[in-house]
C-alpha positions as CSV (number, residue, x, y, z in Angstrom):
1,M,162.2,6.1,-127.9
2,V,162.4,8.9,-130.4
3,R,165.5,10.3,-132.0
4,I,165.3,14.1,-131.9
5,R,168.7,14.8,-133.4
6,E,171.9,13.0,-134.2
7,G,173.1,11.3,-131.0
8,V,170.2,12.5,-128.8
9,C,167.0,10.4,-128.1
10,V,164.0,10.8,-125.8
11,I,162.5,8.0,-124.0
12,G,158.9,8.3,-122.7
13,D,157.0,6.1,-120.3
14,P,154.4,4.1,-122.3
15,D,152.1,3.9,-119.2
16,L,151.6,7.7,-119.3
17,D,149.5,9.6,-121.8
18,G,149.8,12.8,-123.7
19,F,151.1,15.8,-121.8
20,E,152.2,13.6,-118.8
21,Q,154.3,11.5,-121.0
22,L,155.9,14.6,-122.6
23,M,156.8,16.0,-119.2
24,E,158.3,12.8,-117.9
25,A,160.3,12.1,-121.1
26,K,164.1,11.8,-120.5
27,R,166.9,12.6,-122.9
28,V,169.5,9.9,-123.4
29,P,172.4,9.4,-125.8
30,C,171.3,7.3,-128.8
31,G,174.5,5.7,-130.0
32,D,174.4,4.2,-133.4
33,K,171.2,3.5,-135.2
34,D,171.6,-0.3,-135.2
35,A,172.0,-0.5,-131.4
36,S,169.1,1.9,-130.9
37,S,166.7,-0.3,-132.9
38,V,167.8,-3.4,-130.8
39,I,167.1,-1.5,-127.6
40,L,163.7,-0.3,-128.9
41,K,162.7,-3.9,-129.8
42,Q,163.7,-5.1,-126.3
43,A,161.7,-2.3,-124.7
44,L,158.7,-3.1,-126.8
45,E,158.9,-6.8,-126.1
46,K,159.0,-6.1,-122.3
47,H,156.0,-3.8,-122.6
48,I,154.0,-6.3,-124.7
49,K,154.6,-9.1,-122.1
50,R,152.9,-7.0,-119.4
C-alpha cells in the first residue's frame, strides 16, 4: 500500500513483480494515517504467514 496523495492510496499484489505489479495496482481511499498503518500491518502479517 502506497499513499500517492492525501486520501488516495494504491495497493499492489505482492505476488507480482515490476511492471505487472504496476499494471495490476488498484486505487483505494486511504482514510486516516493511523487506520492505514493498521491495515498495512495486517496485510503484511497475512503475506508473511504464506
